C-alpha positions in Angstrom: -2.6 -98.7 -30.9 -1.6 -97.9 -34.4 -3.8 -94.8 -34.4 -2.5 -93.7 -31.0 1.1 -94.1 -32.3 0.2 -91.9 -35.3 -1.2 -89.2 -33.1 2.1 -89.2 -31.0 4.1 -89.0 -34.2 2.0 -86.1 -35.4 2.5 -84.3 -32.0 6.3 -84.8 -32.2 6.4 -83.5 -35.7 4.4 -80.5 -34.7 6.9 -79.8 -31.8 9.8 -80.1 -34.2 8.2 -77.7 -36.6 7.5 -75.2 -33.8 11.1 -75.3 -32.7 12.3 -74.8 -36.2 10.1 -71.8 -36.6 11.4 -70.4 -33.4 14.9 -70.6 -34.7 14.0 -68.2 -37.6 14.9 -64.5 -37.3 12.7 -62.2 -35.2 12.1 -60.1 -38.3 10.7 -63.1 -40.1 8.5 -64.0 -37.1 7.1 -60.4 -37.1 6.0 -60.3 -40.7 5.0 -63.9 -41.4 1.3 -64.4 -41.4 -1.0 -67.4 -41.9 -3.8 -67.4 -44.5 -6.1 -65.5 -42.0 -3.6 -62.7 -41.4 -2.6 -64.2 -37.9 1.0 -63.9 -36.9 2.9 -67.2 -37.3 3.7 -67.4 -33.5 -0.1 -67.3 -32.8 -0.7 -69.9 -35.5 1.8 -72.3 -33.9 -0.2 -72.0 -30.6 -3.5 -72.6 -32.4 -2.3 -76.0 -33.8 -1.8 -77.6 -30.4 -4.7 -79.7 -29.2 -6.0 -78.4 -25.9 -4.9 -80.6 -23.0 -7.3 -82.1 -20.5 -5.5 -80.4 -17.6 -6.0 -77.0 -19.1 -2.3 -76.1 -18.3 -1.3 -75.5 -22.0 -4.4 -73.7 -23.2 -7.8 -72.6 -22.2 -9.4 -73.3 -25.5 -11.0 -76.4 -27.0 -11.5 -76.2 -30.7 -14.4 -77.8 -32.5 -14.4 -78.1 -36.2 -17.6 -77.2 -38.0 -17.8 -78.6 -41.5 -20.0 -76.3 -43.6 -20.7 -75.5 -47.2 -20.4 -71.7 -47.1 -19.2 -71.4 -50.7 -21.5 -74.1 -52.0 -24.8 -73.8 -54.0 -26.9 -73.2 -50.8 -24.8 -71.4 -48.3 -27.7 -70.0 -46.3 -28.1 -73.3 -44.4 -24.5 -73.3 -43.4 -24.5 -69.7 -42.4 -27.5 -70.3 -40.1 -25.9 -73.3 -38.5 -22.7 -71.4 -37.8 -24.7 -68.7 -36.1 -26.7 -71.3 -34.1 -23.6 -73.2 -33.0 -21.9 -69.9 -32.0 -24.9 -69.2 -29.8 -24.5 -72.5 -28.1 -20.7 -71.8 -27.7 -21.5 -68.4 -26.1 -23.8 -70.0 -23.6 -21.2 -72.6 -22.7 -18.4 -70.1 -22.5 -20.2 -67.6 -20.3 -22.2 -68.0 -17.1 -25.9 -67.6 -17.9 -29.3 -68.2 -16.4 -30.5 -70.6 -19.2 -31.6 -74.0 -17.9 -29.3 -75.8 -20.3 -26.3 -78.1 -19.9 -23.0 -76.2 -19.2 -24.9 -72.9 -19.0 -24.4 -72.2 -15.3 -20.6 -72.1 -15.5 -18.1 -70.2 -17.7 -16.4 -72.7 -19.9 -16.0 -76.4 -19.5 -15.9 -77.1 -15.7 -14.2 -80.5 -16.1 -11.4 -78.9 -18.1 -10.6 -76.0 -15.8 -13.0 -73.6 -17.5 -11.7 -74.1 -21.0 -13.6 -72.2 -23.7 -15.1 -73.6 -26.8 -13.8 -72.1 -30.1 -15.4 -72.9 -33.4 -13.1 -73.5 -36.4 -14.9 -73.6 -39.8 -14.1 -75.9 -42.6 -15.6 -74.7 -45.9 -16.5 -77.9 -47.7 -18.2 -76.8 -50.9 -17.1 -80.0 -52.7 -15.9 -83.5 -51.5 -12.4 -82.7 -52.5 -12.5 -79.5 -50.4 -14.1 -81.4 -47.6 -11.1 -83.8 -47.5 -8.5 -81.0 -47.5 -10.4 -78.9 -45.0 -10.9 -81.8 -42.6 -7.2 -82.5 -42.7 -6.3 -78.9 -42.2 -8.5 -78.5 -39.2 -6.9 -81.5 -37.6 -3.2 -80.9 -38.4 -3.1 -77.1 -38.4 -5.9 -76.0 -36.1 -5.8 -78.9 -33.6 -9.6 -79.5 -33.4 -10.8 -82.0 -30.8 -13.8 -83.1 -32.9 -16.1 -82.3 -35.8 -19.8 -81.5 -36.4 -21.6 -79.7 -39.2 -23.6 -80.3 -42.3 -22.1 -82.6 -44.9 -23.8 -85.2 -47.1 -23.0 -88.9 -46.7 -20.5 -88.9 -49.6 -18.7 -85.9 -48.1 -18.4 -87.6 -44.7 -16.9 -90.7 -46.3 -14.3 -88.6 -48.0 -13.5 -86.9 -44.7 -13.2 -90.3 -43.1 -9.8 -90.7 -44.7 -8.6 -87.9 -42.5 -10.6 -88.2 -39.2 -10.0 -92.0 -39.1 -6.3 -91.6 -39.9 -5.7 -89.1 -37.1 -8.4 -90.6 -34.7 -10.6 -87.5 -34.3 -14.3 -87.9 -33.4 -16.7 -86.8 -36.2 -20.4 -86.3 -35.2 -22.3 -86.6 -38.4 -25.6 -85.2 -39.5 -25.6 -87.5 -42.6 -28.0 -90.4 -42.7 -26.7 -93.1 -45.1 -27.0 -96.5 -43.4 -23.5 -97.4 -44.8 -21.8 -94.8 -42.6 -22.3 -97.0 -39.6 -21.5 -100.3 -41.4 -18.1 -99.2 -42.8 -16.0 -99.9 -39.7 -15.3 -96.3 -38.8 -14.0 -96.1 -35.2 -14.4 -92.3 -34.7 -17.9 -91.7 -36.3 -20.9 -90.7 -34.1 -24.5 -90.4 -35.4 -27.1 -89.3 -32.9 -30.1 -89.3 -35.2 -31.6 -92.2 -37.3 -30.3 -93.5 -40.6 -32.4 -93.4 -43.9 -33.9 -96.8 -43.3 -35.6 -95.7 -40.1 -36.7 -92.4 -41.5 -38.2 -94.0 -44.6 -40.0 -96.8 -42.8 -41.7 -94.3 -40.5 -43.3 -92.7 -43.6 -44.5 -96.0 -45.0 -45.8 -97.0 -41.6 -47.9 -93.8 -41.5 -49.3 -94.4 -45.0 -50.1 -98.0 -44.0 -52.1 -96.8 -41.0 -53.8 -94.1 -43.0 -55.0 -96.8 -45.3 -56.0 -99.4 -42.7 -57.4 -97.1 -40.0 -58.7 -94.2 -41.9 -59.4 -95.6 -45.4 -57.1 -93.1 -47.2 -57.0 -95.2 -50.4 -53.3 -94.6 -51.1 -52.2 -97.1 -53.8 -49.5 -95.7 -56.0 -46.2 -94.0 -55.4 -43.5 -92.2 -57.5 -39.9 -91.7 -56.5 -37.7 -88.8 -57.5 -34.2 -88.7 -56.2 -30.9 -86.9 -56.9 -28.2 -89.2 -58.0 -25.5 -88.9 -55.3 -25.2 -91.3 -52.4 -27.9 -89.4 -50.4 -30.5 -89.9 -53.1 -29.5 -93.3 -54.3 -29.6 -94.8 -50.8 -33.0 -93.4 -50.0 -34.4 -94.4 -53.5 -33.3 -98.0 -52.9 -34.8 -98.1 -49.5 -38.1 -96.6 -50.6 -38.5 -98.9 -53.6 -38.1 -101.9 -51.3 -40.5 -100.5 -48.8 -43.1 -99.8 -51.5 -43.1 -103.5 -52.4 -43.2 -104.5 -48.8 -46.2 -102.3 -48.1 -48.1 -103.2 -51.3 -47.8 -99.9 -53.1 -47.5 -99.8 -56.9 -44.3 -97.9 -58.0 -45.6 -96.0 -61.1 -42.6 -93.7 -61.8 -39.0 -93.8 -60.8 -36.8 -90.8 -61.5 -33.1 -90.1 -60.9 -31.6 -86.7 -61.7 -28.6 -84.5 -61.0 -28.7 -82.2 -58.0 -26.9 -79.6 -60.2 -29.7 -79.6 -62.8 -30.9 -76.2 -64.0 -34.1 -77.5 -65.7 -36.4 -80.3 -64.4 -39.4 -79.7 -66.6 -39.2 -83.2 -68.2 -39.0 -84.8 -64.7 -42.0 -82.9 -63.5 -44.0 -83.7 -66.7 -43.3 -87.4 -66.0 -44.5 -87.1 -62.5 -47.6 -85.3 -63.6 -48.4 -88.0 -66.2 -47.9 -90.8 -63.6 -50.3 -89.0 -61.2 -49.2 -91.1 -58.2 -51.0 -90.7 -54.9 -47.6 -90.1 -53.2 -44.4 -88.5 -54.6 -41.3 -89.0 -52.5 -38.3 -86.8 -53.0 -34.6 -87.1 -52.0 -33.2 -83.6 -52.8 -30.9 -80.9 -51.6 -32.0 -77.3 -51.3 -31.3 -75.8 -54.7 -32.8 -78.7 -56.6 -35.8 -79.0 -54.3 -36.6 -75.3 -54.9 -36.3 -75.8 -58.6 -38.8 -78.7 -58.5 -41.3 -76.7 -56.5 -41.0 -73.8 -58.9 -41.5 -76.1 -61.9 -44.5 -77.7 -60.2 -46.1 -74.3 -60.2 -45.2 -73.6 -63.8 -46.8 -76.9 -64.9 -49.8 -76.5 -62.6 -49.1 -79.8 -60.9 -49.0 -80.8 -57.2 -49.3 -84.4 -55.9 -51.8 -85.5 -53.4 -49.0 -86.2 -50.9 -45.4 -84.8 -51.3 -42.8 -86.3 -49.0 -39.6 -84.4 -48.7 -37.4 -87.0 -46.9 -35.3 -84.3 -45.1 -32.4 -82.9 -47.2 -33.4 -79.6 -48.7 -36.9 -79.9 -47.4 -35.7 -79.4 -43.8 -34.1 -76.1 -44.6 -35.3 -72.6 -43.8 -34.5 -71.5 -47.3 -37.3 -73.6 -48.7 -39.9 -71.8 -46.6 -38.4 -68.4 -47.6 -38.1 -69.1 -51.3 -41.2 -71.2 -52.2 -43.5 -70.7 -49.2 -46.7 -71.6 -51.1 -45.3 -74.8 -52.5 -44.1 -75.8 -49.0 -47.6 -75.7 -47.6 -48.7 -79.3 -46.7 -45.3 -80.9 -47.6 -44.6 -84.0 -45.5 -41.2 -84.7 -44.1 -39.6 -87.3 -41.9 -37.5 -86.1 -39.0 -36.0 -86.7 -35.6 -36.8 -83.3 -34.0 -39.7 -80.9 -34.2 -40.5 -77.5 -32.7 -43.7 -78.9 -31.2 -42.1 -81.8 -29.3 -43.1 -82.2 -25.7 -39.7 -81.6 -24.1 -38.8 -78.9 -21.5 -36.4 -76.9 -23.6 -37.7 -77.2 -27.1 -39.2 -73.7 -27.0 -36.1 -72.3 -25.5 -33.9 -73.8 -28.2 -36.3 -72.4 -30.9 -36.1 -69.0 -29.3 -32.3 -69.1 -29.1 -32.1 -70.2 -32.8 -34.4 -67.4 -33.9 -32.4 -64.9 -31.9 -29.2 -66.0 -33.4 -30.3 -66.4 -37.1 -33.5 -64.3 -37.4 -35.4 -67.3 -38.7 -37.7 -69.9 -37.2 -35.9 -73.1 -36.1 -36.0 -76.0 -38.7 -35.3 -79.6 -38.1 -32.1 -79.9 -40.2 -30.1 -77.2 -38.6 -31.4 -78.1 -35.1 -30.1 -81.7 -35.5 -26.7 -80.4 -36.5 -26.7 -77.9 -33.6 -27.5 -80.9 -31.3 -24.5 -82.8 -32.8 -22.3 -79.8 -31.9 -23.8 -79.4 -28.4 -23.4 -83.1 -27.5 -19.7 -83.0 -28.7 -19.1 -80.2 -26.2 -20.9 -82.3 -23.5 -18.9 -85.4 -24.3 -15.6 -83.5 -24.0 -16.6 -82.0 -20.7 -18.0 -85.3 -19.3 -14.9 -87.2 -20.4 -12.8 -84.4 -18.8 -10.5 -84.7 -21.7 -9.9 -83.9 -25.3 -8.3 -87.3 -25.9 -10.3 -88.8 -28.9 -10.6 -92.2 -27.3 -11.9 -90.7 -24.1 -14.5 -88.7 -26.0 -15.6 -91.8 -27.9 -15.8 -93.8 -24.7 -18.0 -91.1 -23.2 -20.4 -91.4 -26.2 -20.6 -95.2 -25.7 -21.2 -94.8 -21.9 -23.9 -92.1 -22.6 -24.1 -88.3 -22.6 -25.8 -87.0 -19.5 -28.5 -84.4 -20.2 -30.8 -83.8 -17.1 -34.5 -84.4 -17.9 -35.4 -80.8 -17.2 -32.8 -79.5 -19.6 -33.6 -81.7 -22.6 -34.6 -80.4 -26.1 -34.4 -83.8 -27.9 -36.8 -86.7 -27.2 -34.0 -89.4 -26.9 -31.0 -90.2 -24.8 -27.5 -90.3 -26.5 -25.6 -93.6 -26.2 -23.9 -95.0 -29.3 -23.3 -98.7 -30.2 -19.9 -100.1 -31.4 -20.6 -98.7 -34.9 -21.3 -95.2 -33.7 -25.1 -95.2 -34.1 -27.2 -93.8 -31.3 -29.2 -96.7 -29.7 -32.1 -94.4 -28.8 -32.6 -92.8 -32.3 -36.3 -92.4 -33.2 -38.4 -90.8 -35.9 -41.4 -88.6 -36.5 -43.4 -87.5 -39.6 -44.2 -83.8 -39.9 -46.4 -81.8 -42.2 -45.8 -78.1 -43.1 -48.5 -75.6 -42.1 -48.0 -71.8 -42.5 -44.2 -71.8 -42.6 -43.5 -74.4 -40.0 -43.6 -78.2 -39.6 -46.0 -79.8 -37.2 -45.9 -83.4 -35.9 -48.6 -85.6 -37.5 -47.2 -89.1 -36.8 -47.0 -91.2 -34.6 -50.7 -90.4 -34.1 -50.4 -90.6 -30.3 -47.9 -87.7 -30.2 -49.2 -85.7 -33.1 -49.8 -82.0 -32.4 -52.3 -81.6 -35.3 -54.2 -83.8 -37.8 -52.6 -84.5 -41.2 -54.1 -83.2 -44.5 -54.6 -85.7 -47.3 -55.1 -85.3 -50.2 -53.5 -81.8 -50.1 -55.2 -78.9 -52.1 -53.9 -78.2 -55.6 -52.6 -74.8 -56.7 -56.1 -73.4 -57.6 -57.4 -74.3 -54.1 -54.7 -72.6 -52.1 
């Protein structure tokens, strides 16, 4: 009730501000522009949240939190193009066998069109201000995008205060144990991702005599890396693997030679990374410089799920293992269609990270339409009731229905390995599209 009251207060204040602006002289109205060069009168209209009836506006705004001015903007630029492709399919009547493709706009909101509003969140401080701006000035009905767990927690100050749904791509387990009321996570958390990798290693040892005994961990030192590092260390002990090296580093590092030399000296059977894109590339380049490559390199998502890795260090990416919740070789009716649409929009093959974030965006559009409303509580209730995706239109292997903490009850994981510029499913073994390679060839054997 408190949050509902806050939203009503915010709407009343917005109305008062609009009336005040209207009282200004017509000359002022003509020349006044917002930061994007839009006339002030248009800006006032943009700040209003679209109504469920469609009487006030025919636009539903979705906030897309990206890092366009960060260290690796390519991922965000690709996601923006991919989400715009989905918005175009929803907004126009098409022949694609996808949800909301057969009609123009959202049918349950009188044909309202989806409009993407970008929040450029290069830093956590910027994420907080951009999240609040998109709520109070742009009137977004919900959020999706690519932000790390620490960035999402900072944004929570805004989206929880105003009661706006935030569909997150971040994977820290703490996100769904922090009492957030408007957080949604469709895909697994780090504990599930990590366990699937250790389960695979255990089966490789027991069923195929792989002989994997030692492990090294190398993680960046923000919440993303620290959480995964802790989980992996516990799982190593649980599965009887000896932890022979344990490295923490800054994702902003410009030289990782000492870290690579430590990994080389430890000579672990498995090296598990928790990295973002720029630092993952730096490690791969330094591996080559030091003529070192582990028998098994596990990327644990992050930067290793990004197209930029395959473009920048393609030789190093060959045979990399990665945990995921989506793959281009999944046995689902629309996987290939989504891959084709992604490549058409971006010019690059579909990768797991951006595709998960696109799914977050798509399900938010579906939740709004199926709720028949942009009311935040109605949207959240729809997520709890379940998002309907017909079986012949699915591109993900799970249903979407969240628990009281915002976590999808149907979340599941896969293990992939990279072959010739694309990941292929190698675990669970009964759904694998190809056999895994272990130990992987060194530099001189490639």
